[in-house]
C-alpha positions in Angstrom: 78.0 -55.8 -106.3 79.7 -53.4 -108.7 81.2 -50.0 -107.9 78.3 -48.1 -109.5 75.7 -49.9 -107.4 77.7 -49.3 -104.3 78.0 -45.6 -105.1 74.2 -45.4 -105.7 73.4 -47.1 -102.4 75.8 -44.9 -100.6 74.3 -41.8 -102.0 70.8 -43.0 -101.1 72.0 -43.7 -97.6 73.4 -40.2 -97.3 70.1 -38.7 -98.6 68.1 -40.8 -96.1 70.4 -39.7 -93.2 70.0 -36.1 -94.2 66.2 -36.4 -94.4 66.2 -38.0 -90.9 68.4 -35.3 -89.4 66.2 -32.6 -90.9 63.0 -34.3 -89.6 64.5 -34.5 -86.1 65.5 -30.8 -86.2 62.1 -29.7 -87.4 60.4 -31.8 -84.8 62.5 -30.2 -82.1 61.8 -26.7 -83.5 58.1 -27.4 -83.4 58.3 -28.7 -79.9 60.6 -25.9 -78.6 62.5 -28.5 -76.6 61.5 -30.2 -73.4 58.7 -28.9 -71.1 61.5 -27.5 -68.8 63.0 -25.6 -71.8 59.6 -24.1 -72.6 59.0 -23.1 -69.0 62.4 -21.4 -68.8 61.8 -19.6 -72.1 58.4 -18.3 -70.9 59.8 -17.1 -67.6 62.7 -15.2 -69.2 60.4 -13.7 -71.8 57.9 -12.5 -69.2 60.8 -11.0 -67.2 62.1 -9.2 -70.2 58.6 -7.6 -70.7 58.7 -6.4 -67.1 62.2 -4.8 -67.3 61.5 -1.7 -69.5 58.9 -0.2 -67.1 61.1 -0.9 -64.0 64.1 0.8 -65.7 62.1 4.1 -65.5 62.2 3.9 -61.7 59.5 3.1 -59.1 56.4 5.1 -59.5 52.7 4.5 -60.2 53.1 4.3 -64.0 56.0 1.8 -63.9 54.2 -0.3 -61.3 51.0 -0.4 -63.3 52.8 -1.4 -66.5 55.0 -4.1 -64.9 52.3 -5.6 -62.6 50.6 -7.9 -65.2 53.9 -9.4 -66.1 54.8 -9.9 -62.4 51.5 -11.6 -61.8 52.2 -13.9 -64.7 55.6 -14.8 -63.2 54.1 -15.7 -59.8 50.6 -16.9 -60.9 48.7 -15.8 -57.8 45.2 -14.2 -57.4 46.6 -10.9 -56.2 49.8 -9.0 -56.7 50.7 -5.4 -55.8 53.6 -3.1 -55.8 54.1 -0.4 -53.2 56.5 2.3 -52.4 57.4 3.2 -48.7 54.2 5.3 -48.4 51.5 3.0 -49.9 50.3 1.0 -52.8 51.3 2.1 -56.3 49.4 -0.6 -58.2 47.1 -3.4 -57.0 45.7 -6.2 -59.1 43.3 -8.8 -57.7 41.0 -9.3 -54.7 41.7 -7.6 -51.4 43.1 -4.1 -50.5 46.3 -2.6 -49.2 44.8 -2.3 -45.7 44.7 -6.1 -45.5 48.5 -6.3 -45.7 49.5 -3.0 -44.2 51.2 -4.5 -41.2 53.3 -6.8 -43.4 54.3 -4.0 -45.8 55.3 -1.8 -42.9 57.4 -4.6 -41.4 59.1 -5.4 -44.7 60.0 -1.7 -45.2 61.3 -1.4 -41.7 63.3 -4.6 -41.6 64.3 -5.1 -45.2 63.2 -8.8 -44.9 60.4 -10.8 -46.5 57.3 -10.9 -44.3 54.5 -13.6 -44.5 51.2 -14.6 -43.1 48.8 -17.5 -43.9 47.6 -15.8 -47.1 50.1 -13.0 -47.9 53.8 -12.6 -48.7 55.5 -9.2 -48.8 59.1 -8.9 -50.1 61.1 -5.7 -50.0 62.3 -3.8 -53.1 65.7 -2.3 -52.4 68.1 0.0 -54.1 71.7 0.2 -52.7 70.6 -1.4 -49.3 67.7 1.1 -49.1 64.2 -0.2 -49.1 62.1 1.8 -51.7 59.0 -0.4 -51.8 57.6 -3.9 -51.6 56.2 -6.7 -53.8 52.9 -8.0 -52.3 51.4 -11.4 -53.1 48.1 -12.6 -51.8 47.1 -16.3 -52.2 44.9 -18.9 -50.7 48.0 -20.5 -49.2 51.3 -18.7 -48.7 53.5 -21.7 -49.1 57.3 -21.7 -48.5 57.8 -22.2 -52.2 55.7 -19.2 -53.1 57.7 -17.1 -50.5 61.0 -18.1 -52.1 59.6 -17.3 -55.5 58.3 -13.9 -54.4 61.6 -13.0 -52.7 63.6 -13.9 -55.9 61.3 -11.9 -58.1 61.6 -9.0 -55.7 65.4 -9.2 -55.9 65.3 -9.2 -59.7 63.0 -6.2 -59.6 65.4 -4.5 -57.2 68.2 -5.0 -59.7 66.2 -3.3 -62.4 65.4 -0.4 -60.1 69.1 -0.1 -59.3 69.8 0.2 -63.0 67.2 3.0 -63.2 69.1 4.8 -60.4 72.3 4.4 -62.3 70.7 5.9 -65.4 69.5 8.9 -63.3 73.0 9.4 -61.8 74.6 9.2 -65.3 72.1 11.7 -66.6 72.8 14.1 -63.7 76.5 13.7 -64.2 76.3 14.4 -67.9 74.2 17.5 -67.3 76.7 18.8 -64.8 79.6 18.2 -67.2 77.7 19.9 -70.0 77.1 23.0 -67.8 80.8 23.1 -67.0 81.7 22.8 -70.7 79.4 25.7 -71.6 80.9 27.9 -68.9 84.4 27.1 -70.1 83.8 27.7 -73.8 81.4 30.7 -73.8 83.4 33.6 -72.5 86.3 33.3 -74.8 84.3 32.6 -77.9 81.6 35.3 -77.2 84.3 37.9 -76.7 86.1 37.1 -80.0 82.9 36.7 -82.0 81.4 40.0 -80.9 84.8 41.7 -81.6 84.8 40.3 -85.1 81.2 41.4 -85.7 81.9 44.9 -84.4 84.7 45.3 -86.9 82.3 45.0 -89.7 79.6 47.3 -88.4 80.8 50.4 -90.2 82.7 48.9 -93.1 80.2 46.3 -94.1 76.9 46.5 -92.2 75.3 43.7 -94.2 78.2 41.3 -93.4 77.8 42.3 -89.7 74.1 41.5 -89.8 74.8 38.1 -91.3 77.4 37.3 -88.8 75.2 38.4 -86.0 72.5 35.9 -87.2 75.1 33.2 -87.3 76.2 34.1 -83.8 72.5 33.9 -82.6 72.0 30.5 -84.1 75.2 29.2 -82.7 74.5 30.3 -79.2 70.9 29.1 -79.4 72.2 25.6 -80.2 75.1 25.7 -77.6 72.9 26.8 -74.7 69.7 24.9 -75.5 68.1 23.4 -72.4 66.6 20.2 -73.8 68.3 16.9 -74.7 71.7 15.4 -73.8 72.0 14.0 -77.3 72.0 15.3 -80.8 72.6 14.1 -84.3 75.8 14.5 -86.1 74.0 16.6 -88.7 73.0 19.1 -86.0 76.4 19.2 -84.5 78.0 19.8 -87.9 75.6 22.7 -88.6 76.7 24.3 -85.3 80.3 23.7 -86.2 79.7 25.4 -89.6 78.3 28.5 -87.9 81.2 28.5 -85.5 83.8 28.4 -88.3 82.0 31.1 -90.2 82.4 33.4 -87.2 86.1 32.4 -86.8 86.8 32.9 -90.5 85.4 36.4 -90.1 88.1 36.9 -87.5 91.0 35.1 -89.2 90.1 36.0 -92.8 92.1 34.2 -95.4 94.5 32.8 -92.8 91.9 30.1 -91.9 91.2 27.3 -94.4 88.5 24.7 -93.7 88.3 21.2 -95.3 85.4 18.9 -94.6 84.6 15.3 -95.8 81.4 13.9 -94.5 79.8 10.6 -95.4 76.0 11.2 -95.9 75.1 7.9 -94.3 76.5 9.0 -90.9 74.6 12.3 -90.6 71.8 10.7 -88.6 74.1 9.1 -86.0 73.2 10.1 -82.5 76.0 11.3 -80.2 76.4 13.3 -77.0 75.5 17.0 -77.3 78.5 19.3 -77.8 81.0 16.4 -78.3 82.5 17.4 -81.6 82.2 21.2 -81.5 84.6 21.6 -78.5 87.2 19.7 -80.5 86.9 22.1 -83.4 87.2 25.1 -81.1 90.2 23.6 -79.4 91.9 23.2 -82.9 91.3 26.8 -83.7 92.0 28.3 -80.4 95.1 26.3 -79.5 96.2 25.0 -82.8 96.0 28.0 -85.1 95.8 31.2 -83.1 99.4 31.1 -82.1 100.6 29.9 -85.5 102.2 32.4 -87.9 100.7 32.4 -91.4 97.8 30.2 -92.7 96.3 27.2 -91.0 93.9 24.4 -92.0 91.1 22.8 -90.0 90.0 19.4 -91.4 86.7 17.8 -90.2 86.1 14.2 -91.4 83.2 11.9 -90.5 83.3 8.4 -92.2 81.2 5.3 -92.2 83.1 2.4 -90.5 80.6 -0.5 -90.4 78.9 -0.4 -87.1 80.6 2.8 -86.1 81.1 6.4 -87.3 84.7 7.7 -87.1 85.1 11.4 -86.7 88.5 13.2 -86.9 89.3 16.8 -86.2 92.8 17.8 -87.4 94.8 21.0 -87.5 98.2 21.8 -88.9 98.9 24.2 -86.0 101.6 24.4 -83.3 100.8 21.1 -81.6 101.2 20.5 -77.9 103.3 18.5 -75.5 101.8 15.0 -75.0 102.1 15.5 -71.2 99.7 18.4 -71.4 97.2 16.3 -73.4 97.4 13.6 -70.8 96.7 16.1 -68.0 93.7 17.5 -70.0 92.2 14.0 -70.5 92.5 13.4 -66.7 90.3 16.5 -66.2 93.1 18.8 -65.2 91.9 21.4 -67.6 94.1 24.4 -68.3 94.3 27.1 -71.0 95.9 24.5 -73.1 92.6 22.7 -73.8 88.9 23.4 -74.3 86.9 20.6 -72.9 89.0 17.7 -74.0 88.7 15.9 -70.7 85.0 16.8 -70.6 84.3 15.3 -74.0 86.4 12.2 -73.3 84.6 11.5 -70.0 81.2 11.9 -71.5 82.0 9.6 -74.4 83.2 6.9 -71.9 80.2 7.4 -69.7 77.8 6.8 -72.6 79.5 4.2 -74.7 82.2 2.6 -72.4 85.9 3.1 -71.8 86.9 1.8 -75.2 85.2 4.9 -76.8 87.4 7.6 -75.3 88.9 10.2 -77.7 92.4 9.5 -79.1 94.8 12.5 -79.5 97.9 12.5 -81.7 100.1 15.6 -81.3 103.6 16.9 -80.8 105.1 20.4 -80.8 105.2 21.8 -84.3 103.3 18.9 -85.8 99.7 19.9 -85.4 97.0 17.9 -83.6 94.6 15.1 -84.7 91.7 14.0 -82.5 89.8 10.9 -83.3 86.5 9.7 -81.8 84.4 6.6 -82.6 80.6 6.7 -82.2 78.5 3.5 -82.4 75.8 3.9 -85.0 73.3 2.0 -82.7 73.7 2.2 -78.9 70.9 0.6 -76.8 71.5 3.1 -74.0 70.5 5.9 -76.4 68.3 4.4 -79.1 66.5 1.9 -77.0 
């Protein structure tokens, strides 16, 4: 057999092998693996459909939405979800009165209760029973009891996540109120002083500044929403700088560089504005001569990178560390507050980064994920 024939046969063999492998892979894809694989996938998929409702907490609406999926997981004639007072949702034959003694015992003891035809497992959040999962079947077997208990434990974990979300929301609201209280007196005093200086000399300018002041305070003290878009935050910053420029005059120079594609990025409300105020208040006020504030927002793949820089007097690094630890002084405006809220929302790796030294100005950098499940989901 010559070399050409050998080469042709080898090539045909490789093609045949490739076709065989592809056929095998396609056959597996069509079958979605073994029966056990399919069962596992279906169970996980059903659980994933149950989670969003439970993540809103335990109430009649979340119970009603999650109940069909719970029923599919357990495959019993009747399933129900209760709180500690009574049934929130019931699906199937029977009534809450039929299992009232079991639900009462499950709430009281925190342990699964069973009879010949019913199983009741507690739903707990931080060792506190908040409700029960009820299953009614022709035969309450030991296997069904184990399955019901495990599903109830999984549901409890989702309810605990809902409680954590509520705690995080309450914490952020408290921090936001503290930030508003810290910023407002100083800024309001200076802004009204600047507006008053124009009332006689330039009434039209005073009117324009007063409108800017009204828009700025309306945004800063709004009562709805813990998040905003970068575009809205930048509009508020622009109003703030207009008011400060009225006070500083030609001493204040402003440079901005904003990538249009990051304007729609969602971020915590009042997370950039305090950094700009801090740059003006503690970077430039005490500086002799002119000063520049630079605001940059750039597209960095999956993130938006925002920097606020001033060429002011700078600050001792120890004072910055104290501010980030929450030991707020007159040396900072909300640095620790902003840092804490960024970490709370996105994780510890998203705290703000501050570069500064006496006489060398200050640069603050923050990274914001373009898509965050905790916000966009």
